[in-house]
N, C-alpha and C positions, 0 to 999 in steps of 0.2 A: 151475273146471266146463266142460267141453267137451260140448256136446250138440248137439241139432239146433236150428236157427234156425227158428221158426214165426211167421206172422203171425195174429192174431185181429181179429176184427171186431164189433162189438157196438153195437147202437142204444140199448141200455138200459144202465144203471149196474149191472153185475153182477160176480161174482168171476171171476178167471182161470180157476179151475178148473171152473166152471159153464159157462163159454163154450167152453173147450177141449174139454169133454165133448161139448157139442151139436155141435161141429165135427170131431168124431172124432180129436181130438189127444190121445194119451196123456201124461198127466203122474202119476207115481207119488203115490199118496196113500193115507193109512190112516184118520187120524181125522178128518179134514175140519173139524177145530176149531182148527187152529194149535198143537196140543200136540207131535206127533210130528217134524214138520219135514221129511217127505219129499216134499212138494209144493214143495220149493224152486226158483225159477226165477230167471232173470237178465233183468230188463227191459232191452231195447237202446234202444227208442224208443216214445213214447207217453206219455200222461198217466195217472197212476194215483193211487189214493187214498193218503192219508198213512199211514206204518206205524201199525199196531196196537201196543197194549202187548205182545201175544203174539209179534209179530214182533221188536219191538226185544229182547225176552227171549231168543229162539232164535236171531236171526241176529246181532245186535249193530248198534251205530251205524256201524261200520267195514263191515260187509258190506251195509247197506242204502245207505250211499253208494256202494258199488260197484255197484248195481242189483239186488243179491238181495232177493227177496221169496218170501213164502208165498203160493201160488195160491189158497189156499182163504180167505185173509184180504184180498187185494189186489183192491179193484174198480177197473174202468175201464169207459168208453165211447169208442167211435170205434175207431180203429185202434191196435193195440199189436203190436209186434215184440220177441219174446223167446227166450231160449234155454232149452230144456227138456233 
């Protein structure tokens, strides 16, 4: 994945996709439920929620270990640096 590196900030625990939309950062998405996999991002730095079953099924354990997550499923608060 070679994309743009962005930084998101949130005071509340929300999904990456929701905060990105609020901060006018475009992340491709379709279903917004963890099924299509289009909202795949790579977390570079920051604390995120544990992977959901949908993420594990779609990305796999090795992809998650490399930092890949689904923006519609992954929650965070604070500062997050990721590749979109």
